[in-house]
Structures are given as C-alpha cells and as structure tokens.
N, C-alpha and C positions, 0 to 999 in steps of 0.2 A: 750758398756754399758755406760750409762751416769754416771757422778760422783755421783749424788744423788742415783741412783740405786746401784752403787758399794758400797757406804757407808752403805746402808741398808743391802747389802749382808754380808759385813764385820761384821756388828753388829749381824746379825743372826749367822754367823760362830763362832764369839767370844762367843756368848751366848751358843752355842752348845759345847764349850770347845776346839775349834780348835785354833791352833796357828802355827806360822812358816810355814813349808811346807804344813802341813795339811790344814791350813787356805787357803793357795794359791790354793791347789788342790780343796778345797771346792768352792772357788771363781770361778775357771775355770769351775768346773762342773756346778755351778749355772749359769755362763754366757752361757755355752753351752745349758743348759736346757732352759734358757730364749730365747736364739736365736732360739732353736728348736720350742719353743712355738710360738715365733713371726713368724717363717717360716710357722709353721702350720696354724697360724691365717691368715697369708698372703695368704697361699695356699688355705685355706678355703674360704677366701674372693674372691680370684680369681675364685675358683670353683663355689661359689655362683653367682659371677658376670657372669661367662660364662654360668652357668645354666639359670640365668635370661635372658641373651642375647639370649641363645638358645630357651628358652621358648617364649620370645618375637618374635624371628624370626619365630618360629613355628606358633605362633599365627598370625603373619603377613601373613605367607604363607597360613595358614588355611583361614584367611579372604580373601586373594587374590583368593584362590581356590573357596571359597564360592561365591565371587563376580563373578568370571568367570562362575561358575555353574548357578548363577542367570541370568547372561547375556545370557548364552546358553539357559536357560529355557525360558527367554523372547523372544529370537530369534525364538525358536521352536514354542512358542505360536503365535508369529506374522506370522510365516510361515504357521502354522495350520489355523490361521484366514484368511490369504490370500488365501490358498487352499479352505477353506470353502466358502469364498466369490466368488471365481472363480467357484466352483461347483454350487453355488446358481445362479450365472449369467447364466451358461450353462443350468441349469435346467429351468430357466425362458425362455431362448431362445428356448429350446426344446418345452416347453409348448406353447409358441407363435407360433412356427412353426406348431405344431400339431393342434392348434386352427385355424390357417390360412388354413391348408390343409382340416380340417373338415368343415370349413366355405365354402371353394371352392366346396367340395363334396356336401354340403347341397345345395349350389346354383345350381350346376349341376343337382342334383336330383330334385330340385324344377322346374328347366327349363324343364327337361324331363317329369315331372309330368304335367306341364302346357301344353307342347306340346301334351302329350298323351290325356289330358282332352280336348284340342282343337280338336284333331283328332277324339276322340270319339263323341264330340258334332257335328262335321261336318258330321260324318257318321250317327249320329242319325237324324240330320236335313235332310240329303239326303234320309234316309229311310222314314221319315215322309212325305217329298215331294213326294216320289215315291208312298207311300201308298195313299196319298191324290189324286195323279194323277189317280191311279187305281180306287179309290173310285169315283172320278169325272167322269171318263169314264164309270164306272158302272152305276152311277146315270144318266148319259146322255143316255146310252143305255136303261135304265129302262124308262126314259122319252120318248124316241122314241117309245118304245113298248107301253107305255100308250097312247101316241098320236095316234099310229097306231090303237090300239084297240078302242080308242074313235072315230076315223074316221070311222072304220068299223061298229061300233054300229050305227053311224049316217047315214050310206049309205042308200039311198032309195031303196026299193025293186022293184021299177017300172022304168019308163023311166029315163034315164040319169045316171044310176049307174056306167056305165063304165067310163063316163067323170069325175064323182066325184072321182072315184078310181084312175084315172090317175093324178088328181089334188093333191090328198093326197099323192100319191107316189112321185110327184115332190117336195112337201114340205119336205118330209122326206129326199129326196136327197139333198134338199137345206141345211138342217141342217148338213148333212155330208160334203157338199161342202163348208160350211162356215169355211174357214181356214185362220186365222190371226196369226201373230207371237205372242208368249207369251208376256204378259206385263212385261217390265223390268223397275222396279221402279227407277233404277239409270240412265236410258237413256230416257225413255218415259215420256211425260206429261200425267197425268191420264185423265184430261178433254178431251184432243185431242184423246186419245186412246178410251175413251168411245164414243165420237162422231163417230169415225171411225167404232167402233163395232156396234153401233145402225144403222148407215147407211147400213152396210153390212147385218144386220139382216133384215132391210126393203127391201133391194135389193133382197135377197134370200128368201123373204116371210117366215121368221122364226116367228112362233107364239110368242107373248109376254110372254106367260107362260113358254116358253123354253129358254128365254133370260138368265135367271139367271144360268141355267145349262150350257148353251153354254159359258157364260163368265167365269164360274168357271174353265172350261178346259184350259183357257188361263192365269190363275193367277198363281203366284209363289211367294215364300218368304213371305213378310209381307202382301201383298194383299191376298194371299191364306189363311193366318191366319185369316184375317177378315171374309172370307167365312166360314172357319171352326168354328168360334165362333157363327155363326148365329144359332138361335133356329131352331129346325126341322120344325116348323110352317112357318118360313120365308125363308127357303132354296130356294124355287122356286119363291120367290118374287123379281123380278129384281129391283124394286124401292127401296126396303129395302137394298139390297146388294149395289146398287149404292150410296145410302145415307151414308152407313157405310164406303164405300171406300173413298168418298169425305171427310167425317169427319176424317178418319184415316190420309189422306194426306193433311189435313188442307185446303180444298176447300169448299166454300159454294155453296149451290144449286143455289143461285142467280147469283154468279159469273160463275158457270158452264153454266146456261141457256144463260147468256150474250155471253159467248164464242161460245156456240152452234149456237145462232142466227147469230153471226158475221161470223162464218164459212159457214153458208148457204148463206149469202150475197156474 
C-alpha cells in the first residue's frame, strides 16, 4: 500500500474511533481488502483480456473457416463449370457426329434414289423402244398388206396376170429381204447411212411409199424419237422423215445431196 493510501486509511480509522491495536487491525483489514479488490480487478482485467483474446481468436477462426468455405464453394463452382463445359463439348461433338452420320445416310439414300431413277428410266426407255419396234413392225406388215391388196386390185383379168403377180410377189419379198444394220447415232454418219438405205431400196425395188416404214424399222434412240413425233399424215412420207432426221442431226439437205452425188461418183 502506498504512503498516500496508508495515510488515507489511518484517517478513516481514526475518524471511526480506532486507535492502538484496533487501528492497526483496521489498517491490516483495509490493506487486505484493497489487495483483494486489486486482485479482483486484475483478475477481472485478465479475464476480460482472455475473453477478448478468445473472442478475437474465435472470430479469426470463424473468418478463416468462412474463407475456406468460400474457397471450397468457388472450387466447386469452378469444377461444376468445367464439368458443364465438358458436357457441352461432348454434346456438340455428339450432335456433329449425328449430323455427319445423317448426312452420309442422306447422301447414300440420294445415290440409291438416283440409281433407282436411272434404272427405271432405262427400263422405261427400253420398253418404249420395244413398243416402237413392235409398232414399226406392225406398221410395216400393214404396209405390206396394203401394198399386196393394191397390187391385187390392179392385176389385169386378161393376159399377163401371172407375170404381174410374180412381179408383185418379188417386190414384197424385196421388202422382206431389205436387211440393214440398225442406225447407230454414236457410230454411223446419218448421210452415209441414208445413202446406203436408198441404194438398197432401189436395188431391191422397194416402192418409195414404203421407204419411210422400212427406214423406221432401222431407227433407234433419238432417230426413232424423230419418227415417233411425225404426224400421222407424214408417217409414210420418206422425204419428210429424211428432212426431220437431217434437221435433228444438224445436216442440211444441200450438204446431204452433195455427199450423195460424191458417193455416186
């Protein structure tokens, strides 16, 4: 106890009527009381200090824990974002693969359809050619029958009928005997083929009105289409058929005649 504090205690004890031993006892008691109060204050300060330190520590720990949680949360978000991006990449890759496979299937299907359409067109053209061939043969036979009937109507009922009948029969045979290879537009020259055809008709004494039907039997492809497009009134006109063929294959009549005369020379 400091001297100043001791003096104050003595004054208090004296004022209370203490003296001698009683005053000493009072002083001792007061000193002990003050010491206890100081100890209590010190202890309270220590407790407050420790409590403050503990609280600060707890706050630091809490902040650290919160920071760690925040870091973990950010890491989880990053991981989720990476997983999401990876899934998106995989989804896009799958879609690309599906589109590629679908495109290949579409191409294969288009190729099959094209091949099928080509095959159907080929079959259709073959059927048309066959039908036209049958029609041409039928027209040729009808022409033969008409020619035979016309010759029979014109036969004299008197002298020489047997000779005329033999002559008409030889002409019909000539029409059957007139066999040339079919015209091939990829290999044959149209003008040369027509010259050869006309010479054969003259050699076998085929009547000019039958030339168109005879030539139709030897046509195919585009040349046969020319014959098919003729009006019914021009089907048996050889000059019309020849002109249309020359026009179709870009040959002029003048050029054709020139080649025809050259071939005769």
